[in-house]
C-alpha positions in Angstrom: -7.9 -5.7 19.5 -6.3 -8.7 17.9 -2.9 -10.3 17.6 -1.6 -9.2 14.1 1.0 -11.3 12.4 2.8 -10.0 9.3 6.1 -10.7 7.5 8.7 -8.1 6.5 11.5 -8.6 3.9 11.5 -10.2 0.5 10.3 -13.5 -1.0 11.2 -14.6 -4.5 10.7 -17.7 -6.6 13.1 -18.7 -9.3 12.3 -20.0 -12.8 13.0 -23.5 -11.4 10.5 -23.0 -8.6 13.2 -22.5 -5.9 12.0 -20.2 -3.1 14.2 -17.7 -1.5 12.5 -16.5 1.7 14.3 -13.5 3.4 11.3 -12.5 5.5 10.9 -12.2 9.2 7.7 -12.5 11.3 6.4 -9.4 13.1 3.6 -9.7 15.7 1.8 -6.9 17.5 -1.6 -6.2 19.1 -3.8 -3.9 17.1 -6.8 -3.6 14.9 -7.2 -3.4 11.1 -8.7 -0.2 10.0 -8.6 -0.3 6.2 -7.1 -2.3 3.3 -6.7 -1.5 -0.4 -5.2 -3.2 -3.4 -3.9 -1.4 -6.5 -3.3 -3.5 -9.6 0.0 -3.3 -11.4 0.7 -2.2 -14.9 1.6 -4.7 -17.7 4.0 -4.2 -20.6 1.4 -2.4 -22.7 0.4 0.0 -19.9 -2.7 -2.1 -19.2 -3.9 -3.0 -15.8 -2.8 -6.5 -14.7 -3.7 -8.8 -11.9 -0.3 -10.5 -11.9 1.4 -7.8 -9.9 0.4 -4.9 -7.6 0.4 -3.4 -4.2 -1.8 -4.1 -1.2 -1.7 -1.7 1.7 -3.3 -2.4 5.1 -3.7 0.3 7.8 -3.6 -0.8 11.5 -3.9 1.0 14.8 -1.4 -0.6 17.2 -2.3 -1.1 20.8 -0.2 1.8 21.8 -2.1 4.1 19.4 0.5 4.3 16.6 -0.8 4.1 13.0 1.0 1.5 11.0 0.8 0.7 7.3 1.8 -2.8 6.0 2.7 -2.8 2.4 2.8 -5.9 0.2 4.4 -5.2 -3.1 3.6 -8.5 -4.9 4.1 -10.2 -8.1 3.0 -13.6 -9.5 5.9 -13.6 -11.9 9.0 -15.9 -11.4 12.1 -14.0 -10.4 10.1 -10.9 -9.4 10.3 -10.6 -5.6 7.5 -9.9 -3.3 8.5 -7.2 -0.8 6.8 -6.7 2.5 7.4 -3.5 4.6 5.9 -1.8 7.7 5.6 2.0 8.0 4.7 4.1 11.0 2.5 6.9 9.7 0.7 10.1 10.8 -2.8 11.2 9.9 -1.2 13.7 7.5 0.2 10.7 5.5 -3.4 9.6 5.0 -4.6 12.9 3.7 -4.5 14.4 0.2 -0.9 14.7 -0.9 0.2 12.2 1.8 2.2 9.1 1.0 -0.8 6.8 1.7 -3.6 9.2 0.5 -5.6 6.5 -1.2 -5.5 4.2 1.9 -6.8 7.2 3.8 -9.8 7.3 1.6 -10.6 3.7 2.6 -10.4 4.6 6.3 -11.9 7.3 8.5 -8.7 9.3 8.1 -9.1 10.4 4.5 -11.2 13.3 3.2 -12.4 14.6 -0.1 -10.2 17.0 -2.1 -11.0 20.7 -1.8 -11.7 22.5 -5.1 -8.3 24.2 -4.8 -6.6 20.9 -4.4 -8.4 19.4 -7.4 -7.6 22.4 -9.5 -3.9 22.2 -8.5 -3.8 18.6 -9.6 -5.3 19.8 -12.9 -2.6 22.3 -13.2 0.1 19.8 -12.4 -1.2 17.3 -15.0 -1.6 20.0 -17.5 -4.0 18.2 -19.9 -7.2 20.1 -19.0 -9.2 17.3 -17.4 -9.6 16.0 -13.9 -9.4 12.3 -13.6 
């Protein structure tokens, strides 16, 4: 296991380049299990690499599963927000808050046919994506 150092809070940069750092350092012993980044959406609903979310799953030394979320932007006046969440294995399963991160780790699983068909019914457009 390694010493993990992350920041929680917000960090923003103004149009003039002034930085407002309202973050705090958090340190713990653990291991990184998975990481995923999801690109943000631009003005025209296109995928952009100027904002997005990065989620990192850790197992802490005491066995707790912890997700570190970086909600980031490269745009001035849009803050970067950093949070930590204690999660359960259910949070990493289909329907869970961090389902896609679960797919990147050994905690995720494929959808069952019934789960996929339920998503189809919820979307209502006749196609599974």
